C-alpha positions as CSV (number, residue, x, y, z in Angstrom):
1,A,86.0,54.6,30.2
2,E,83.5,56.6,32.8
3,S,79.5,57.8,30.4
4,S,78.6,60.9,31.3
5,Y,74.5,61.9,31.0
6,A,73.2,64.2,30.6
7,P,69.5,64.7,31.6
8,P,66.8,66.1,28.3
9,F,66.2,70.0,27.1
10,T,63.7,71.4,29.2
11,D,61.2,73.1,27.7
12,E,62.8,76.2,28.5
13,E,66.1,75.7,27.4
14,R,63.6,74.4,24.0
15,R,61.9,77.3,23.5
16,L,62.8,80.1,21.0
17,D,63.4,83.5,21.6
18,W,63.0,85.6,18.9
19,S,65.3,88.6,20.5
20,W,68.7,86.5,20.4
21,P,70.5,87.4,16.7
22,V,70.8,85.1,14.1
23,D,73.5,82.9,14.4
24,F,72.8,82.2,17.4
25,L,69.1,81.1,16.5
26,V,70.3,78.8,13.7
27,R,72.8,77.3,15.8
28,R,70.3,77.1,19.1
29,V,67.6,75.0,16.1
30,L,71.0,72.5,14.8
31,A,72.2,71.6,18.2
32,L,68.5,70.5,19.3
33,N,67.4,69.5,16.6
34,L,70.3,66.9,16.0
35,F,67.8,63.4,15.6
36,H,64.4,65.0,16.1
37,P,62.1,68.1,16.0
38,E,63.0,69.4,19.7
39,A,63.2,73.2,18.9
40,W,59.6,75.4,20.0
41,A,58.4,78.5,19.8
42,E,55.1,81.2,19.5
43,I,54.7,81.8,16.3
44,G,51.6,84.0,15.6
45,G,50.8,84.0,18.8
46,R,50.7,79.9,19.8
47,P,53.5,77.3,20.6
48,R,55.2,75.5,17.3
49,E,57.3,73.0,16.5
50,V,60.4,74.1,14.7
51,R,61.9,71.9,11.9
52,T,64.2,73.9,10.0
53,L,65.4,77.7,11.0
54,A,67.7,79.6,8.1
55,P,68.9,83.6,7.9
56,T,66.7,85.4,5.6
57,A,67.0,89.2,3.9
58,A,64.8,91.4,5.8
59,S,64.4,95.6,4.6
60,A,65.4,97.7,7.1
61,P,64.5,99.5,9.4
62,L,63.5,95.8,11.1
63,P,61.1,95.6,13.1
64,P,60.3,95.0,16.4
65,A,61.7,91.3,17.4
66,G,58.8,88.3,16.7
67,T,57.2,91.1,14.5
68,L,55.3,88.1,11.9
69,L,56.6,89.2,8.5
70,S,55.4,86.5,6.4
71,E,53.2,83.2,6.3
72,S,53.0,79.8,4.0
73,G,51.4,77.2,4.7
74,D,54.4,75.6,7.5
75,R,56.8,78.6,6.5
76,F,57.0,81.5,8.6
77,T,59.4,84.7,8.0
78,I,60.3,86.2,11.3
79,A,62.1,89.3,12.6
80,V,64.7,88.5,15.4
81,A,67.8,90.5,17.0
82,N,69.6,91.5,14.3
83,G,67.9,90.2,10.9
84,A,65.6,88.3,10.5
85,V,64.9,84.0,9.8
86,E,62.4,81.5,7.7
87,I,61.2,78.6,9.6
88,D,59.6,75.8,9.0
89,A,57.1,75.4,12.4
90,G,54.4,73.1,12.9
91,P,52.5,72.4,15.0
92,L,52.9,71.3,19.0
93,D,51.2,68.6,20.2
94,G,51.1,70.0,23.4
95,S,52.9,67.3,24.9
96,S,56.1,68.5,24.7
97,V,55.3,71.5,25.9
98,T,53.2,72.6,29.4
99,R,52.1,75.1,31.1
100,G,53.8,77.4,32.6
101,S,57.1,77.1,30.4
102,G,56.2,79.9,28.7
103,A,53.2,78.8,26.9
104,E,50.6,80.3,28.7
105,G,47.4,80.0,26.9
106,W,47.9,77.3,24.8
C-alpha cells in the first residue's frame, strides 16, 4: 500500500470566519482540533485559540456575524451567519499565527 502525505494546515485554513453558518463552524473545529487545538479566530479584536465550539440559542433579530454577545473568562458567545456559537478559547501564543495571515496588529 502506498502512503500519502497531506501538508499541515496553513494559518488561513485554521482561521474561523464568523460569517460561516453554525453547522459548518462546528464541523470545521471538530476537524481542525482532532488531536490538539488548531482552530483560531478573532474574538473581541484579538486572535484566540478555539478549543471547543458548540451551537447555542440566540435571540432574534440576530446581530451582525462576529458580534461578541457575551464573555465570561475563557467562554465566549459569538453571533454567526445563522445563529450563535459558544466557544471555549484561550490566548494564542503567537507562534502559530503569523502577521499577514489574518491576525494583523497582534
